[in-house]
C-alpha positions in Angstrom: 22.0 40.0 -24.2 21.8 43.7 -24.9 25.1 43.5 -26.8 23.7 40.7 -29.0 20.6 42.7 -29.8 22.5 45.9 -30.5 25.0 44.1 -32.7 22.2 42.4 -34.7 20.1 45.6 -35.1 23.1 47.8 -35.9 24.4 45.3 -38.5 21.0 45.1 -40.1 20.5 48.9 -40.2 24.0 49.8 -41.4 24.1 47.1 -44.1 20.7 48.3 -45.4 21.9 51.9 -45.5 25.2 50.8 -47.2 23.3 48.8 -49.8 21.1 51.9 -50.5 24.2 54.1 -50.9 25.8 51.6 -53.3 22.6 51.4 -55.3 22.2 55.2 -55.6 25.8 56.4 -55.8 27.9 53.5 -57.0 25.8 51.5 -59.5 28.8 49.6 -60.9 29.7 48.3 -57.4 26.1 47.4 -56.8 25.9 45.6 -60.1 29.1 43.7 -59.3 27.4 42.4 -56.1 24.5 41.1 -58.2 22.1 43.9 -57.4 20.8 42.4 -54.1 17.6 43.7 -52.6 17.2 44.2 -48.8 14.8 41.2 -48.7 17.3 38.9 -50.4 20.0 39.8 -47.9 17.6 39.4 -45.0 16.3 36.0 -46.3 17.2 32.6 -44.8 16.4 30.9 -48.1 19.3 28.9 -49.5 18.9 30.4 -53.0 20.0 33.8 -51.7 23.0 32.5 -49.8 25.5 33.3 -52.5 24.4 37.0 -52.6 24.7 37.2 -48.9 28.2 35.8 -48.9 29.2 38.1 -51.7 28.0 41.1 -49.8 29.7 39.9 -46.6 33.0 39.4 -48.4 32.6 42.8 -50.1 32.3 44.4 -46.6 35.0 42.4 -44.8 37.5 42.7 -47.7 37.3 46.5 -47.3 36.2 47.2 -50.9 33.8 49.8 -49.7 36.8 51.8 -48.5 38.1 52.2 -52.0 35.1 54.1 -53.2 36.3 57.5 -51.9 32.9 58.0 -50.5 33.0 59.1 -46.9 29.4 58.1 -46.1 29.9 54.6 -47.6 33.1 54.2 -45.6 31.4 55.3 -42.4 28.5 52.9 -43.0 30.9 50.1 -43.7 32.8 50.8 -40.5 29.6 50.9 -38.5 28.5 47.6 -40.0 31.9 46.0 -39.2 31.8 47.3 -35.6 28.3 45.9 -35.3 29.6 42.5 -36.5 32.4 42.6 -33.9 29.9 43.6 -31.2 27.6 40.7 -32.2 30.6 38.3 -32.0 31.7 39.6 -28.6 28.1 39.4 -27.3 27.9 35.8 -28.5 31.2 34.9 -26.8 30.1 36.5 -23.6 26.8 34.6 -23.7 28.6 31.3 -24.3 31.1 32.1 -21.6 28.5 33.0 -19.0 26.5 29.9 -19.8 29.5 27.8 -19.1 29.9 29.2 -15.6 
């Protein structure tokens, strides 16, 4: 359960920091993503789903690594690690529930 919470919290924090970095230092990349706000990425409303998917694809395709910005790369790595931790925690929860 702790792994799930850490994965969710880490993903939220690192995505928010990466979004701010893109907004401040890489406005063309930010504009390409549709200039999402933190609230739009956090929302569960269907109208923001496309922006959320675009940001997720941006992160998982590794496009943040092409910016030659060490902080943006580090934040992207941290967000990806958080996603993997979240998936591992979910798998462990399902596996332990099946026992």
